[in-house]
Structures are given as structure tokens and as C-alpha cells.
N, C-alpha and C positions, 0 to 999 in steps of 0.2 A: 588678535593678540599683537601687542606692540613691543615685543622683545627684540631689542637690537643687540648689537655686539657689546655695547657698554653694559647692558642688563645681564647678558650671559657672563661677562667678566665679573660683575659684582656678585652674582650668584655663586660662581666658582670660588670666590674669596670667602664668602660668608659660610658656605657649607662646611668646609674643613674646620673652621673656628667653632661652629655649632657642634659638630661631631666631637671635637676634642673637649668641649665643655661637658657634654653628656658622658663621655668616657671618664673624665675627671670626677664627675658625680658618682659614677659606678665605682671607681677606685676609692673614693672617700667612704662609701658605704661598706665596701669589702674590707679595707684596711681598718677603718674605725670600728666596724662591727666585730672584726676578729679580735682586736685589742681589747675592746670593752667586754666582749664575751669571755675572754680569758680571765680578765679581772673579776668578773661576776662569779665565775666558777670557783675562784680561789678565796673570795672575800669571806665566805662562811667558814673557812678552815685556815685561819692565819698561821697556826702552828704547822699545818701541812705545807703552807707556802714557805715557811722557814726551813722545813725539812727538805723541800725540793731545792732551794738555793744551796743548802748545806751539802746536798748530794753531789754537787759539782766539784766539791773539794777545792775551792778557790783559795788562794793564799791571802785571805782576809781574816782579820780578827773576828772572833765570835760575835762581838757586839755589832759589827758591820753586817755580818750574815743575817743576824736577827733583825736589824733595821731594814735591810733590803727586803727580806721575806715579809715583814709586816707592812711595809710601805708599797710594795710592788702592785698588789691588787688595786689599791686606791688610785695609784698613778695610772695604771692601765685603764681603769674605768673613766677617769676624768679626761685623759688624753683621747681615748676612743670616742667618747661623746663629743668632744671638741672637734675632732676630725669629721665625724658624721654630720654635725650641724654646720660645718664650714666656718668655724671661728678661728681667726688667725691661721687661715688655711695653710699657707706656705710653711709657716713655722711649726705648726702642730704636725703636719705631714713629715717635715724634716726630722722632728723628734721621733715620730713613729718609725721612720726609716732608720734612724740611728739605733733605735731599740731593736729593730730586726737585725742590724749588723751585729750588735752585741749578742743577741740570741744565737745567730749563726756561728759566730766565733766560739761562744761557750759550748754549743753542741758539738762543733768540730773538735774542740779541745778534749771534751769527754770521750769522744769517739777515738781520737788519736791516742789517748792515755789508756784505752782499753777498759774503761769503766762501763758498767751495765746499769744505767738508770733510766727512769722515765723523765723526760725533759721537764715536766711540770708545766708545760705551756697551757694545756687545757685540762689539767687535773692537779691533784695535790702533789704529784710527782714523788721522787725519792728513789730508793734502790728498788730494783726489780726483784720479784719473787722467783724462786726456781721454776723454770718452765716458761717464763715470760721472756720475750725477746725485745731487743731494742728496735727503734724505728728512726735511727739518726738520719738516714738519707731522706726519708719522707719528711721529717721535721725540717731539715735544712731546705729542701725544695719548696716546702710550703712557705717558709720564711723568706726565701728568695722571691717567690711570687708576691708576697706582701711588700717586700722591698721595692719591687717593680711598681706596685701600686703607689707607693710613697713617692717614687721618682716622677711618675706621671702627674701626681697632684702638685708637686713642687714646680714642675715645668709648666703646667696648665692649672694654676690655682683658681681661676675664675670658672665657676660652674653653677648650674641652676640650684636654687634652694639653699644657697650658702648664706649664713648669717653675716659674713663679711660684706656682701652686696647690700644687705639691708642696713647695716650700720653705716657704710660709706655713702649710701645714696646712689642715685643714678650717675653713670659715667657720661660726662658731656660728649665724649668722642662717639659713644654708641647711640646717642639720642638723635 
């Protein structure tokens, strides 16, 4: 074996980069998968999606609540798929992270105002039935975890199997 000091130094530099690339891929699959899955669960019941948005009792006009409820499942599916395939990776991950911040603030707002609702994240949502309990802390912690995934992707946008790499072509620095 002809591994010298220079070879060891090169390996120690390459390994963390490769690890971060695979961690970023995992974060893409988790974040994008969760967002797309949430949209897929809601797309068959757009009125239920409107009901879920309405349950937050936000100070928006009804036409805006209606528009958000109808558009959200489609936005989630498109954004989630774009994140998974690594298309405009840094930007789509930033949008996914922003979406998580909005969800966290909305859930915390409902919790602080003492409302009892199902967040509608992975269901049609709405007001809870008697005997059902809220899961605000779990919902917020889940969304914080997804926000962390978004941050990882924004910081390390290059990852294996990303459409961005295919579109941009090989990086001359890595050749």
C-alpha cells in the first residue's frame, strides 16, 4: 500500500463531504416524502382540507381560507416531489422549511388559544370530537424535525441522485 500523509489528508477531507451528501439525500427523502404524503392524503378531500384550515380560526377572509385549503394539497405534492428528486434543491428545501415554520407557528397559536383541533397535517383535520385529544406537542416536534431536515438540505444541497446534478452536468472541481 502506498498511502502517504497526503493520501490520508485527502481521505479525511473527502469522507465528511461524502457523509454530508448522503445525510442530505436522507433529509431530502424524509422532508420531501412527508410533505408529498401530507398532500396526497388531503387531495382526495379538498373540502376537508378547507375545513382543516378553517379550524385554525385565522383572521383571514373566507375566500382566502377556501383558496388555501384547495391549493395546499397540490402545493405540498409538487414541493415534496421537487425536494425528493433534488430539483432546485436549495430553494425547494428553503420553501419546505418555511412551510414547517408556518405550520409550527399555526399549531402553537391554536394551542395557546386553547382550541381543540386536529392539525390536518396528515388528515382532513378540523375540530376534534368529544373524547379525542390534541397532539400539539408531537405535531410541533415532528415539524421541528422536518425543519431540521430542511436546514441540512439548504446547507448541504449537493447530494446523490439529485436532478440538479444531472441538469448542471459534472462539476469541474470534482472531476
